[in-house]
FIMAR-961173 format. One line per 5 residues: number of its first residue (from 1); for each residue x, y, z of C-alpha. Coordinates in Angstrom, 1 decimal, m for minus. Layout:
N
NUM> X,Y,Z | ... $
// end
This chain:
230
1> m0.2,0.0,0.3 | 1.6,3.2,m1.1 | m1.8,6.1,m0.2 | m5.2,6.2,2.0 | m6.8,3.2,0.1 $
6> m7.2,0.2,3.1 | m7.8,m3.1,3.1 | m8.5,m5.6,5.5 | m9.5,m9.5,6.4 | m12.3,m10.5,7.4 $
11> m11.7,m14.5,8.9 | m14.3,m16.5,10.2 | m15.7,m12.9,12.0 | m12.7,m11.3,12.8 | m11.0,m8.6,11.1 $
16> m7.3,m8.2,10.3 | m6.0,m5.0,9.6 | m4.0,m5.8,6.6 | m2.8,m1.8,5.5 | m2.1,1.4,7.1 $
21> m2.8,5.0,5.9 | 0.4,7.4,4.6 | m0.9,10.7,5.7 | 0.8,14.0,6.9 | 0.0,12.6,10.5 $
26> 1.4,9.4,10.1 | 4.7,10.3,8.5 | 5.1,13.1,10.3 | 8.6,12.2,11.6 | 9.9,11.2,8.3 $
31> 8.8,14.3,6.7 | 10.1,16.7,9.5 | 13.6,15.0,9.7 | 13.8,15.3,5.8 | 12.8,19.2,5.9 $
36> 15.4,19.1,8.7 | 18.0,17.8,6.8 | 17.3,19.7,3.6 | 15.7,23.1,5.3 | 16.1,24.5,0.9 $
41> 13.7,21.8,0.1 | 11.3,24.5,2.0 | 12.3,27.4,0.4 | 11.7,30.4,2.4 | 8.2,29.5,3.0 $
46> 7.9,26.5,5.5 | 9.0,25.6,8.5 | 10.2,21.7,9.2 | 8.7,22.3,13.0 | 4.8,21.9,13.8 $
51> 3.0,24.4,16.0 | m1.0,23.8,17.3 | m1.9,26.8,15.7 | m0.3,29.3,12.9 | 1.9,31.5,14.9 $
56> 1.0,35.3,15.0 | 3.8,38.1,14.6 | 2.4,39.8,18.2 | 4.0,36.1,20.0 | 7.3,36.3,19.0 $
61> 9.6,35.8,22.0 | 6.2,34.0,23.9 | 6.4,30.4,24.5 | 4.6,28.1,21.9 | 3.8,23.9,22.1 $
66> 6.2,22.6,19.4 | 6.9,19.2,18.1 | 10.2,18.1,15.8 | 11.0,14.9,13.9 | 12.7,13.7,17.3 $
71> 9.9,14.2,19.5 | 6.6,12.5,19.8 | 5.2,15.1,22.4 | 5.1,18.3,22.5 | 7.3,20.7,24.3 $
76> 7.3,24.1,24.9 | 10.1,27.2,22.8 | 10.4,30.1,22.6 | 9.1,31.8,19.6 | 11.4,32.7,17.0 $
81> 11.3,35.0,13.7 | 12.0,32.0,11.6 | 8.5,30.0,13.3 | 6.5,32.8,11.7 | 6.8,30.6,8.2 $
86> 4.2,27.9,7.3 | 4.2,24.4,8.8 | 5.5,22.0,6.9 | 2.7,20.1,8.2 | m0.3,21.7,8.8 $
91> m3.9,20.7,9.8 | m5.7,17.7,11.6 | m6.8,14.1,10.9 | m8.6,14.6,6.8 | m8.0,18.3,6.8 $
96> m4.0,17.3,7.4 | m1.6,18.7,4.7 | 1.5,18.5,3.2 | 3.0,21.8,2.3 | m0.7,23.3,2.3 $
101> m1.2,20.7,m0.8 | m1.8,17.2,m0.7 | m2.8,15.3,1.9 | m0.9,11.8,1.3 | 2.5,11.4,1.5 $
106> 3.3,7.9,m0.3 | 2.1,7.0,m4.1 | 3.3,7.5,m7.6 | 3.3,10.6,m9.8 | 3.2,14.2,m8.9 $
111> 6.6,14.5,m10.4 | 5.4,18.3,m12.0 | 3.5,18.9,m8.4 | 4.3,22.4,m6.7 | 3.2,24.4,m3.7 $
116> 0.1,26.5,m5.0 | 1.5,29.9,m6.5 | 5.6,28.7,m5.8 | 8.2,27.0,m7.0 | 8.7,24.6,m4.6 $
121> 8.4,21.5,m5.7 | 6.5,18.7,m3.2 | 8.0,15.4,m4.9 | 10.8,15.4,m2.3 | 8.4,14.7,0.4 $
126> 6.4,12.4,m1.1 | 7.7,8.4,m1.2 | 6.9,6.0,m4.0 | 7.6,2.7,m1.6 | 5.2,0.6,m0.6 $
131> 4.5,m1.3,2.8 | 3.8,m4.8,1.6 | 2.4,m7.2,3.7 | 1.9,m10.7,3.6 | m0.8,m13.3,4.0 $
136> m0.2,m16.6,3.8 | m3.2,m18.5,2.9 | m1.8,m21.7,3.4 | m2.1,m21.6,7.2 | m5.8,m21.2,7.6 $
141> m8.4,m22.8,6.2 | m10.9,m20.8,4.8 | m14.7,m20.3,5.1 | m16.9,m18.9,2.2 | m17.7,m16.3,3.5 $
146> m14.0,m15.3,4.4 | m13.3,m12.0,2.4 | m10.4,m9.3,1.7 | m11.7,m5.7,1.4 | m9.6,m3.3,m0.5 $
151> m11.3,0.4,m0.8 | m10.2,4.0,m1.6 | m11.0,6.6,1.0 | m13.8,7.4,m0.2 | m15.2,4.2,1.9 $
156> m12.6,4.2,4.8 | m14.1,7.9,4.8 | m17.1,7.1,6.4 | m17.6,3.1,7.4 | m15.0,1.5,9.8 $
161> m13.9,m1.1,10.0 | m16.3,m3.3,11.9 | m19.3,m1.5,9.7 | m17.8,m3.2,7.0 | m17.7,m6.4,8.4 $
166> m21.1,m6.0,9.2 | m22.3,m5.2,5.9 | m20.1,m8.0,4.5 | m21.4,m10.6,6.9 | m25.5,m9.1,6.1 $
171> m24.8,m9.3,2.2 | m23.3,m13.2,2.1 | m26.2,m14.5,4.0 | m28.6,m13.3,1.2 | m27.0,m15.4,m0.8 $
176> m25.4,m18.9,m1.5 | m21.7,m19.7,m1.2 | m22.2,m21.3,m4.8 | m23.8,m17.5,m5.9 | m21.3,m16.1,m8.7 $
181> m22.2,m12.3,m8.4 | m22.4,m12.8,m3.6 | m19.3,m10.9,m4.1 | m19.9,m8.5,m6.0 | m23.4,m7.5,m4.5 $
186> m21.6,m7.2,m1.0 | m19.1,m4.8,m2.8 | m22.3,m2.7,m4.8 | m23.5,m2.3,m1.4 | m20.7,m1.3,0.5 $
191> m20.5,1.9,m2.6 | m24.6,2.4,m1.9 | m24.0,2.6,2.1 | m20.9,5.1,2.2 | m22.4,7.1,m0.8 $
196> m25.7,7.6,0.8 | m28.7,8.8,m1.0 | m29.3,12.7,m2.2 | m31.4,14.8,m0.4 | m32.1,18.4,0.6 $
201> m28.8,18.6,2.4 | m26.7,16.5,0.6 | m25.7,13.3,0.5 | m27.0,10.8,3.3 | m26.1,7.5,4.4 $
206> m28.9,5.3,6.6 | m27.9,6.9,10.0 | m28.3,10.5,8.8 | m24.4,11.0,8.6 | m23.0,12.4,5.3 $
211> m22.2,10.2,3.0 | m19.2,10.0,1.1 | m18.1,12.9,m1.5 | m14.8,11.0,m3.0 | m14.7,8.4,m4.9 $
216> m15.6,5.2,m3.8 | m13.9,1.9,m5.7 | m14.1,m1.1,m3.4 | m12.9,m4.6,m4.4 | m14.4,m8.1,m2.3 $
221> m11.6,m10.8,m2.8 | m12.9,m14.7,m1.8 | m10.4,m16.2,0.5 | m11.7,m20.2,0.3 | m11.4,m21.9,m3.2 $
226> m9.9,m25.0,m5.0 | m6.4,m24.0,m5.1 | m3.8,m22.6,m2.2 | m1.5,m20.1,m2.8 | 0.2,m17.4,m1.1 $
// end
């Protein structure tokens, strides 16, 4: 995996995460360390340090919480002129961005991506190296309802692992194990559930929460079969 798509395995009701998201928050220390080692990549506009919020000029000389690449927690520092620059990583959760531009930190392409209205390239901070996890199918006796669910962030933004597992279980109960379209039906249901239906206040799911406004792609892959492979 090299982005914010994710995959889980559902085996005999157990949920096994197979990926993790690569975002400015999860890779904060790697990004900050690169900015520390090569400050020229930040231009004159960014600082590799992270602060809880944007610092104002009137706060020069005052104490403020901050994080550096070698820190897992927060500490205090005296604000200096250089700290007024925009943080390399800014925002929280899905709103976190690298250089106020991109919300993922690993992936392919984006070689020409630059900070808006700037000549600063973002590509040096984006890694193309994926995280690889191996799941050996021969180590387990899989049942007909054991599956791997792979989905883009449009799915995972609005439903969690347990909700996905519940939907998978519910849909598969409606189809016999040898039904040729049972896994396709599960994928379709996951897409429809996460998108919701259009109402006066926009796309809404069954629980009235806001549906996903992102692209949604889902694969549901059965793990049982006549042949065993890895």
